[in-house]
N, C-alpha and C positions, 0 to 999 in steps of 0.2 A: 437402544442406542440413540434414540432421538434426544434423550437427556444429555448424553455425551456430546452430541453435536451442538446442542444449545450452550453447554458450558464451555466448549472449545471456542465457539464463535464469540461469546462474551469475553473470554480470556484473550482472544486475538485482538479484540477492540481495545482492551486495557493495555496489553503489551505494546500495541502500536502507538497508542497515545503517549505512553511513557517514552517510547523511543523518539517520537516526533520532537518532543521537548529537548531531549539529549542531542538528537541530530542537528537541531537548530543551533545549539551551542557549538557542536563540532564543525558545522558548515561555515562558521565565521573564520576558521583557519584552514579548512580543507576544501578543495574543489569538488564539484558534484561527482565527477568521474572517479577521483581518488577516494572519496568517502564511500561511494557505491562499490568500488573494487575491494576496499578494505572489509566492509561488512560481508561481502560475498565470500571472500577467502576465509574469514573467521568462521562463517557458518558451515562452509564445506569441511573445514578441519574438525568441527564439532559433529557434523552429521555422519562422517565416516565411522568413528567409533560407536556412535549411537546405533547405526545399522548393525554393526557387529554384535553389540550387547543385546539388541532386540532379535537377533537371529535372522535378520533379513538379508538375503544374498544381494551382492552388488549388481549381479546380472540375472535377475529372476525370470526374465522373458527373452525369448529369441525372436520376437516379432519386431521387425524394423519399424512398423507403423507406430507402435507404442513409443519407441525412442524418438521418432520424428515429431509426433504430436507434443510430447513433453518438452522436447528441445525447442521447438518453435514457441511454445508457451513460455519457456524460460527466457528466451531472447526478448520476447515482447514484454514480459512482466518484470524482468530484472535488468537486462541491458538497457532497454529503452525506457520503460515506465519509471523505474526507480531513479534513473538519471534525470528524467524530466521532473520527478517529484522533488529532488534536491534543488534543482534550478528554480522551481516554484517556491519552495520553502525559504530559500535564501532571500527571495524578493518580498515575500508576503509576511513572513513570521508565522509562528505556530498557531496563533489565534485565528488569523484570517484564513490560513490554510484549512482550518477545521471547517470553515464555511464552504470553500471550494470542494473539499473532500466529499461533501454531501452529494455531489454529482455521481458518486460511485453507485449508489442504489438505483437511480433512474437508468444508468447505463446497463447495470446488471439485468434489470427487468426488461429493458428494450431488447437486449441481445438474447435473453432467455426466451422471449416471445418469438423471436425470429428463428433461433437455432434449436431451441428445446420445446417449441410449440406451447409455451405458456402464454396465456392471454392477459393483457394488462387493462384494456378497456379505457373508458373515459376517466375513471378515478386515477388510473396510472398516469395518464397524460396531464391531469390537473396537478398531481403530486410532483411530476417533473417540472411543471411550470412554476410551482411554488419554490422549488430549489433555485431556479434561475432568478426569481425575484429576490430570494435570500442573498444571492451573490451581489446583486445590485445594492441591496440595503447594507451589506457588509462593507462595500467599497467606501461608503461615507465615513467610516471610522479610520480610513487609511491614514489621514493626516496625524491623528493622535497616536496611531500605532507606528509612526515614522515610516510610512509606506507611501511613496509618491505615486501619482497617477500613472506614470510610466511603468514603475515597478509593479503596480497592481495589474495593469493590462498584460504585461509580460508574464507575471506570475499566473494570471488566470489562463493565459494561452498554454503555458507549459503544464500547468496543473490539470487542465482539461485533457490534454494529450496523455498525461500520466494515468489519470483515472480511467479513461476510455480503453487504453491498452491493457491496464491491469484487469479490468472487467472482462475484456475479450480473452485474456490469457487463462482465466479461470473457467469461463464458459466452455472453451474448447476442450478442456480436460475433464469436465464434469462426468461424462459417460465413462471415461477411463478410470476415474477414481472409484467407481462402483466395485471394481474387481482388482484394484491395485493397492499395494501398501502405500500409505501416506508418506512414510519415511523415504521409500524408494522414489516415489514421484517427486518429493521435495528435492532429493539429491540430484536426480537427472535434470530437473528444471534449473537448479542452481548451477550445475556444471555447464549447461549451455549458456546461462546468463553470464557467468564469470568468464567463460571463453570469449564471449562477445565483448565484454569489458576489457579484457586483455588486448584484444585487437584495437579497440578504441584508444587505449592508453598508449600503445606502441606507435600509432600513426599520428598522435598529437605532438605538436612542437615541444611542449613542456613535459614530454614523457618521463624524463628523469625525475622531475618533481612529483609527477603523479605516482610513479612506481615506488618512490621513496616512502610512501605512506605505509608500506609493508615493513619498514624498519621501525624499531621501537622509538617512540617520541612522546612528547608531552601530550600530543593530541589523542594518544591512546587512552588517557585517563577517562575521557568521555566517550570516545568513539568505540572502544572495546565493549563496555557494558551496554551501550546503545545497540551495538550489533548483535549481542547475545539476546537481549530482550526483544528488539524490534525485528530481527531477521530469523534467528534460530527458533526462539519460542513462538513468536507471532506467526511465522510462516507455517510451522507444523500445526499450530492450533487453527489457523485460517483454513488450511486444506482439509483438516479433520472435520471442521464444522460443515464444509460443503459435502464431505463424504457421507456423514452420518445424519444429515437433516436436509430438508428441502432448500433449494437455492434461495428462494424468497425469504425463508426464515433466517438462514445464515446471513443474508445480506442486511436484513433489518437489524440483527444483533451486532453485526460489524459496524453499523452506522452509529452505535453508541460511542465509538471512538471520537466522534465529533464533540460530544459533551465532555468526555474525559480530557480531550486535548484542550478544550477551552478552559476548563478548570485548572489543569496543570500549568498551562501557559500563564494564566493570571497569577498563580501562586509562586511559581519558580522563575519565570522569565519577566515577571512584573509587567506583562502586557496589559494595557488599559482595559477596564471593563466599561465599555461605553454603551449607551442605549441603542444606537444603531447595530452594534455587534450582537447585543442580547436579542434584539428583534430578528436579526439575521439567523442566529442559531435556532431560535424558536421556529421561524418559518422553514428553515432547512430541514429540521427534524420532523416537523409536521408534514412537509411535503414527502419526505422519505417514507414515513409511516403510512401516509395515504397511498403512495404509489405501491408499497409492498402489500397493503391490504387489498389491492385490486387483483392480486395473483390468486 
């Protein structure tokens, strides 16, 4: 099953990179909360029949603790982290987001050391430092990427929050995934996340505009395939990777999304391929691999 975990983690990285490019295009016409709500509802509608076809019961456990842990994980990883991701993506663009996204692995390793007793040591700390340097190097390409200094700092702030919450949301359910169906865990996490998003949508002043995303529109042409690829497929593959292989191995392979996003953004979004950005990507990936190698 290690091979299954490896393939799922690589698949999650590719699916997510494809979705980042599409979500960037959707984010030009939809608000972060609207886009997040849309992809959550689409994925729930897909997961329900998937559970039925796979023979997985909707209520396989009567332990309130399992529901609570997965629910909190969903609120952190979907309601909060995904919203902050869209806020960062709108300001940074897909290429520069790929650099900030490299914070994911250091956060995973740090939290796994604290809560799962995995040791990172000096190499882990050096790797994390390299990622921070990479973000600084990537910021120098902001002008050519049409990203102002203000947008870069705001995008970095929201992006860091998104990545840290996402890392925390998976670390807290890792022990539960050992004995739980990936499909059921995905469904419960997403139900909690979408529930939180509905609350956010209702209390916002522009709630009518936010909820209107659920009605057919031109935005669906990009948002719908992005949601299927980036939430339905990527989320299942992401959780399966963590279930069937070590946290550190899955995190390393997830980080390949950085390379995939950089390439796809240059090809499809015509984002500039600048020397600072290339250096930033190389530093970030090197730091990620170095940090992971310390586990």
